[in-house]
C-alpha positions in Angstrom: 0.0 0.0 -0.1 1.4 3.5 -0.8 0.9 6.7 1.1 -1.5 7.9 -1.5 -3.7 4.7 -1.6 -7.4 5.3 -0.7 -8.3 3.5 2.6 -11.8 2.1 3.5 -13.9 4.6 5.4 -13.7 2.7 8.7 -10.0 2.3 8.7 -9.4 6.0 7.6 -11.6 7.1 10.5 -9.7 4.9 12.9 -6.4 6.4 11.8 -7.9 9.8 12.2 -8.8 9.0 15.6 -5.1 7.9 16.4 -3.7 11.0 14.8 -5.9 13.2 16.9 -4.6 11.4 19.9 -1.0 11.8 19.0 -1.5 15.5 18.0 -3.2 16.3 21.4 -1.1 14.1 23.9 2.2 13.4 22.2 3.9 16.7 23.3 7.3 15.7 22.0 6.8 12.7 19.6 4.4 14.6 17.4 7.1 16.7 16.1 8.9 13.7 14.5 5.8 11.8 13.5 4.7 14.7 11.4 7.9 14.3 9.1 6.9 10.7 8.0 5.0 10.0 4.8 1.3 9.1 5.1 1.4 5.5 5.6 4.1 5.5 8.1 2.8 8.6 9.9 -0.6 6.9 10.4 0.9 3.6 11.6 3.3 5.4 14.1 0.2 7.3 15.3 -1.7 4.1 15.9 1.4 2.6 17.8 1.4 5.7 19.9 -2.2 5.9 20.6 -2.1 2.2 21.9 1.0 3.0 24.0 -0.5 6.0 25.4 -3.6 3.9 26.5 -1.4 1.5 28.2 0.7 4.3 30.0 -2.6 6.1 31.0 -3.6 3.0 32.8 -0.5 2.6 34.9 -0.5 6.3 35.7 -4.3 6.5 36.4 -6.3 6.6 39.6 -7.6 3.1 39.8 -6.6 0.8 42.5 -3.6 -1.3 41.8 -5.9 -4.3 41.5 -8.0 -2.6 38.8 -4.9 -1.4 37.0 -3.5 -4.7 36.8 -6.8 -6.0 35.5 -7.0 -3.2 32.8 -3.4 -3.8 31.8 -4.2 -7.5 31.2 -6.9 -6.5 28.9 -4.8 -3.9 27.2 -2.0 -6.5 26.6 -4.5 -8.7 24.7 -5.8 -5.7 22.7 -2.2 -4.6 21.7 -0.8 -7.8 20.8 -3.9 -9.2 19.0 -5.9 -6.1 18.0 -9.3 -7.6 16.7 -12.1 -5.3 18.1 -13.9 -3.6 15.3 -15.5 -1.2 17.5 -12.2 0.1 18.9 -10.6 2.6 16.5 -7.2 2.3 18.1 -7.4 -1.5 17.6 -8.7 -1.1 14.0 -5.9 1.2 13.1 -3.2 -0.9 14.7 -4.3 -4.0 13.2 -4.3 -2.4 9.7 -0.9 -1.0 10.3 0.5 -4.4 11.2 -0.7 -5.8 7.9 1.1 -3.3 5.9 4.3 -2.8 7.9 6.4 -5.3 9.9 5.2 -4.0 13.4 6.4 -6.4 16.2 3.2 -6.2 18.2 4.7 -8.5 20.7 6.8 -5.6 22.0 3.7 -4.3 23.7 4.1 -7.2 25.9 7.2 -5.7 27.4 5.7 -2.2 27.5 2.8 -3.7 29.7 5.5 -5.6 31.7 7.1 -2.2 32.6 3.7 -0.5 33.5 3.2 -3.4 35.8 6.4 -2.7 37.4 5.1 1.0 38.0 1.8 -0.3 39.5 3.7 -2.5 41.9 5.9 0.3 42.9 9.1 -1.6 42.1 12.2 0.2 43.0 15.6 -0.5 41.4 18.7 -1.5 43.1 21.2 -0.7 40.4 21.6 0.4 36.8 21.2 -3.2 35.5 17.7 -3.2 37.1 16.8 0.2 35.9 18.0 -0.6 32.3 15.7 -3.6 32.2 12.7 -1.4 33.3 13.7 1.3 30.6 14.0 -1.6 28.0 10.4 -2.6 28.8 8.8 0.9 28.6 10.8 2.6 26.1 13.1 0.1 24.3 9.8 -1.6 23.3 8.6 1.7 21.6 11.8 2.0 19.9 11.5 -1.5 18.3 7.9 -0.8 17.4 8.9 2.5 15.8 11.6 0.6 13.8 9.0 -1.8 12.3 7.1 1.3 11.2 10.2 2.6 9.6 10.9 -0.7 7.9 14.4 -0.2 6.7 15.7 -2.3 3.9 18.2 -4.3 6.0 19.4 -8.0 6.0 21.1 -10.3 8.1 23.1 -8.8 11.0 22.1 -5.3 10.2 18.5 -6.2 11.3 19.6 -7.2 14.8 22.0 -4.2 15.0 19.1 -1.8 14.1 16.9 -3.5 16.7 19.7 -3.1 19.3 20.2 0.6 18.4 16.5 1.3 18.5 16.4 -0.2 22.0 19.4 1.8 23.2 17.8 5.0 21.8 14.4 4.2 23.7 16.4 3.6 26.9 18.2 7.0 26.5 14.9 8.7 26.1 13.5 7.0 29.3 16.4 7.9 31.4 15.9 11.5 30.4 12.2 11.2 31.4 13.3 9.7 34.7 15.5 12.9 35.4 12.7 15.2 34.1 10.2 13.8 36.4 12.1 13.2 39.6 9.9 15.7 41.6 6.6 14.6 40.1 7.4 10.9 40.4 8.5 11.3 44.0 5.1 13.0 44.8 3.4 9.8 43.2 5.5 7.6 45.5 7.8 6.5 42.8 11.7 6.5 42.9 13.5 5.4 39.7 17.0 6.3 40.5 19.0 3.3 41.4 19.3 2.8 45.2 23.0 2.4 44.8 23.4 5.7 43.1 21.4 7.5 45.9 23.7 5.8 48.5 26.8 6.7 46.5 26.0 10.4 46.5 24.4 10.4 49.9 21.1 11.6 48.7 17.6 10.8 50.1 15.0 12.4 47.9 12.7 14.6 49.7 11.0 18.0 49.3 11.4 21.3 51.1 8.5 23.4 52.4 8.1 25.1 49.0 7.6 21.7 47.3 10.9 21.7 45.5 13.6 18.9 45.8 15.9 19.4 48.7 19.3 20.0 47.0 21.1 18.5 49.9 24.3 20.7 49.7 24.6 20.2 46.0 24.7 16.4 46.3 21.4 15.9 44.3 22.8 18.2 41.4 25.9 15.9 41.3 23.7 12.8 41.1 21.7 14.3 38.3 24.8 15.1 36.3 26.0 11.5 36.9 22.7 10.1 35.6 22.5 12.6 32.7 25.9 11.5 31.4 24.7 7.9 31.3 21.8 9.0 29.1 24.2 10.9 27.0 26.4 7.9 26.2 23.1 6.1 25.1 22.2 8.9 22.8 25.7 8.6 21.2 25.4 5.0 20.7 21.6 4.9 19.8 21.7 7.7 17.1 23.9 5.4 15.0 20.7 4.0 13.9 19.7 7.0 11.8 22.1 6.2 8.8 20.2 2.9 8.6 17.0 4.5 7.9 15.5 6.2 4.8 15.9 9.9 5.2 12.3 10.7 6.3 12.3 8.0 8.9 15.7 9.3 10.0 14.3 12.7 10.2 11.5 11.4 12.2 13.7 9.5 14.8 16.2 12.4 14.8 13.5 14.9 15.6 12.1 12.8 18.5 15.4 11.8 20.1 16.9 15.2 19.4 14.2 17.0 21.6 14.8 14.7 24.4 18.6 15.0 23.9 18.4 18.7 24.1 16.4 18.3 27.4 19.0 16.0 28.7 21.7 18.4 27.9 19.9 21.2 29.6 19.4 19.1 32.8 23.0 18.3 32.8 24.0 22.0 32.6 21.5 23.1 35.3 20.2 20.2 37.5 18.2 22.7 39.5 15.5 23.0 36.9 14.4 19.4 37.8 14.3 20.3 41.4 11.8 23.0 40.9 9.5 21.2 38.5 9.1 19.4 35.3 11.7 20.5 32.6 10.5 21.1 29.2 11.6 22.7 26.0 9.8 25.6 24.5 7.9 25.1 21.2 10.4 27.3 19.3 13.2 25.0 20.4 11.3 21.8 19.5 10.7 23.4 16.1 14.4 24.0 15.8 15.3 20.6 16.5 12.8 19.1 14.1 14.0 21.3 11.1 17.5 20.4 12.0 16.7 16.7 11.8 15.0 17.4 8.3 18.1 19.2 7.1 20.5 16.4 8.4 18.9 13.7 6.3 20.9 10.5 6.7 23.6 11.8 9.1 23.3 11.3 12.8 
């Protein structure tokens, strides 16, 4: 199917629903998704809409018991989308027939959300990376299926590894961005060993900001940001393996998060006061730069 092919009305409407969800809720990813041709843009919107549904269950206000039940149902819907009355499933099912989207990667996304529901903590970097692989590496591999690069043999496995690494880098950035917000929700993702190493116990001050603890928290944030930076350097080696519009999409999405990671590393206090974010003008600049770069990481 080409980007210009006419879709059946029900499928076109399902994709439109997913694109609306993406446009309204994908504050960073939407910038990259817009750069794709029609078929891939619609498919990645369907992937995002399902992933968003799963994330919203984990972050919602239901009891843990009900969240786990909803996640079980979402796992079935994502890996075997067959409900004709659910536009997200309709779009995802169609996308998976025209592009090699590994729907089983949603299994890992649900696994990661279940970790959130059970309030799991992470002793060391190995455990944290396992979590990041579930919740974000899975999205990297799903996106790679949408990009559908013309690769063979060992290059296929390498592309999957790099997509996973890039997803992990984005999630490590999310963790730094959301330290204060997650703490308020009773979640701490930073490895216990790292907190102990820097002598940090996450807590807030009277005004609601994170306690800087004589600069030790800033040092910890810089340490974790450097770990993310290394994974961006590695993961962005994926871009030359993609067609130029897919590379522009991935480059824009990763570029926005990498820019955020760099700003957090330069000034860790921004995550102590609230949730760090890039202004719209800077996101646009990153997207334009990704388009101009074509196949160069």
